[in-house]
N, C-alpha and C positions, 0 to 999 in steps of 0.2 A: 554505465550505472555505477561502476566501482568507485569513481571519483565522487559521486553523489553520496554513496554510502559512507565514505570516509569523512566528508564534511558533516554530515549528520551525526556520525559517531563522534567526532571531535566535539561537536556541540553538547551532546548529553554526557560526555566524560569530562566537562569542565572548561571546554573551549568556548566560553560565552562570557558576557561582560561581568557576571557575578562569580565566575569560576566555580559554579555549582554543578555538581554531578546529579544526573537524573537517571532513574532506573531504565534499564533497556526493556522495551516491550515487543510483543510481536502483534500482529504481522507488520512487515515492512510492506508499504503500499506503493505501487507503481501505476500512475495515471497516465493513460495513453490519449488523453484529450487533444494533445497537439503533437507536433513533430518533435518537440523537445520534451521527451517524457520527464515527468517529475517523480521524486522519490519522497516518501513520507514515513515518519515514525509516529505512532499514536502515543501521545504523552499520558502519564499515569494521572488518574482523576485528582489525587491530593495536590500533585504539582500544579495542574492547571488551576485548582481552586485558590491556591496560594499566589499564583502569578509565575509565569514562565520567565526565565531571564531572557535578556536580550542577547541575540546571536552576535559574535565577534566577527563572523565572515559575511560579507555582503550578499553571497549567493545562498545563504540559509535564510529563510524567512519563516514566520509562524502564521499559521492560518487555521481556519476552522471548517471541517466539512459540514455542510448544511445537513439537518436531519432529512433522511431520504429512505425509501424502501428499495431493497435490492434483491434480485434473484442471484443465487450463488451456485457455482459448480466447482467441486473439489477435483483436482487432478495432481498426479504425482510426477517425479522426474525433475530435471534441472530446468533453469530459467533459460528458455530459448524462444525465438520467434515462432519456430515451428510447433512446440508444445503449447505456446499461448494461442496460436491459430487454431489448433485442434480443440482446445478448451472453449474458446469463444463459439466455434461451430456447433459444438455439442450443445452448449448452453442456449444458444440461437435456436437451434432445431426443437429443444424441449420447449422453450417460450412459445414457439409457433404452434407446437402441438397443443398448447394450453390456451391459445389465443391471447397472449400477452404481448404487448408491444414495449420492447426495450427503448430507453431513452439515452442519448449521449454514447460516449464511448466506454469501453470496458475498463475496469479497474482491477489490477492484480495484486493478490496478497501472497506474501512468502513468509512462512513461519520458521523455517529452519536455519541453523548456521551453516556456513559453507562445508563444514566437515562432516554433516550428515551424509550418508551414502545417497546417492541421486535417487534410487528406487525407493527410499524411505521418506523422501520430502513431501511435505504437505504444501500444496498450493491451492489458491482459489482464484476464479475470476468472477467479478461482481458486475451486474449489469443493472443500472437504475430501471426501475419500473414504476409505473403510476400507482399511486395510493388509491385504493378502491373507495 
């Protein structure tokens, strides 16, 4: 995921066809929908409203997350397969206890820079749920 972060970081720091800098936002989202995980930044509203610059790199694409409803579980620690698996299990168990069926694959949100001590990091797992 480090190379994906680097590509996105270059895009927002002026590595785009307009050489425009875009404010860094949190969280960084990691979608687990397929074997090749994707990483996303959320763009600031004002930037989106005026139009996003075109990426310079072919492997950076612009997209939009369709409006949806999520159940979210907050967890701490470093980004690891084990921590993600534990968080998904805990959220899934809670959803089952509430008789809510999740749809699709989990989406992970990471809020802190790499220099934040691991035990202080804020992370979340999102699961899509039906709109009542």
